[in-house]
C-alpha positions as CSV (number, residue, x, y, z in Angstrom):
1,X,71.7,113.7,90.0
2,X,73.7,112.0,87.3
3,X,73.4,108.5,86.6
4,X,75.1,106.2,83.6
5,X,72.8,104.4,81.8
6,X,75.1,101.4,81.9
7,X,74.4,101.0,85.7
8,X,70.7,101.0,85.0
9,X,71.2,98.0,82.2
10,X,73.2,96.1,84.9
11,X,71.0,96.5,87.7
12,X,68.1,95.4,85.3
13,X,70.0,92.0,84.9
14,X,69.7,91.4,88.9
15,X,66.1,92.4,89.6
16,X,62.7,90.7,88.4
17,X,61.1,93.3,86.7
18,X,63.2,95.8,84.7
19,X,63.2,99.3,85.5
20,X,63.1,102.4,83.4
21,X,66.0,105.1,83.9
22,X,63.3,107.7,84.8
23,X,62.4,105.9,88.3
24,X,65.5,107.4,89.5
25,X,64.2,110.9,88.6
26,X,68.0,111.8,87.7
27,X,68.8,115.2,86.1
28,X,71.4,113.9,83.7
29,X,71.4,110.3,81.9
30,X,74.6,109.7,80.7
31,X,75.4,107.0,77.9
32,X,79.1,106.5,78.2
33,X,81.7,105.2,75.5
34,X,82.4,102.3,77.8
35,X,79.7,100.2,79.2
36,X,81.3,100.3,82.7
37,X,78.2,100.0,85.4
38,X,78.5,102.2,88.5
39,X,81.5,104.1,87.1
40,X,79.7,107.0,88.6
41,X,80.1,106.3,92.1
42,X,83.7,107.0,92.0
43,X,83.7,110.3,89.9
44,X,85.0,113.6,91.8
45,X,83.7,116.0,88.9
46,X,82.2,115.7,85.3
47,X,82.9,118.4,82.4
48,X,80.7,118.9,79.8
49,X,81.9,120.8,76.7
50,X,84.6,123.4,77.4
51,X,82.8,125.6,80.0
52,X,80.5,123.4,82.6
53,X,82.0,121.5,85.2
54,X,79.8,119.6,87.7
55,X,81.6,118.8,91.0
56,X,80.5,115.9,93.2
57,X,79.5,117.1,96.7
58,X,77.8,113.9,98.0
59,X,76.8,110.7,97.2
60,X,72.9,110.0,96.3
61,X,71.2,109.0,99.1
62,X,68.5,106.5,98.2
63,X,65.0,107.6,98.7
64,X,62.0,105.7,97.9
65,X,61.2,107.1,94.5
66,X,63.1,104.4,92.4
67,X,60.7,101.7,93.9
68,X,57.5,103.8,92.3
69,X,56.8,103.1,88.7
70,X,56.9,106.3,86.8
71,X,54.1,105.4,84.4
72,X,51.6,103.7,87.0
73,X,52.5,105.4,90.3
74,X,52.4,102.0,92.0
75,X,55.2,100.9,94.5
76,X,56.9,97.9,94.2
77,X,55.8,95.4,96.7
78,X,59.0,93.7,97.0
79,X,61.0,97.0,97.5
80,X,62.9,97.0,94.1
81,X,65.2,98.2,92.9
82,X,66.4,99.6,96.2
83,X,66.5,96.2,97.9
84,X,69.0,95.2,95.5
85,X,71.1,98.6,95.3
86,X,71.6,98.1,99.1
87,X,73.5,94.7,98.3
């Protein structure tokens, strides 16, 4: 899974307790030249360097893991950040 750090930054403006990008357990955290949140939702492929191309095969389905704090292993009692992301 790839995620744009601008998306996490924007999400944190809409939820009561900010989340760490690690809560999403993404394989790649992308810091873009532009801060366009959720741009990754529309990508067909991503090229890294001259030889590596990742093709998007399916959108990320939302599991419960983002609601579990990576440092404390405590699940958010309000269902965040997934409840906000569903909106």
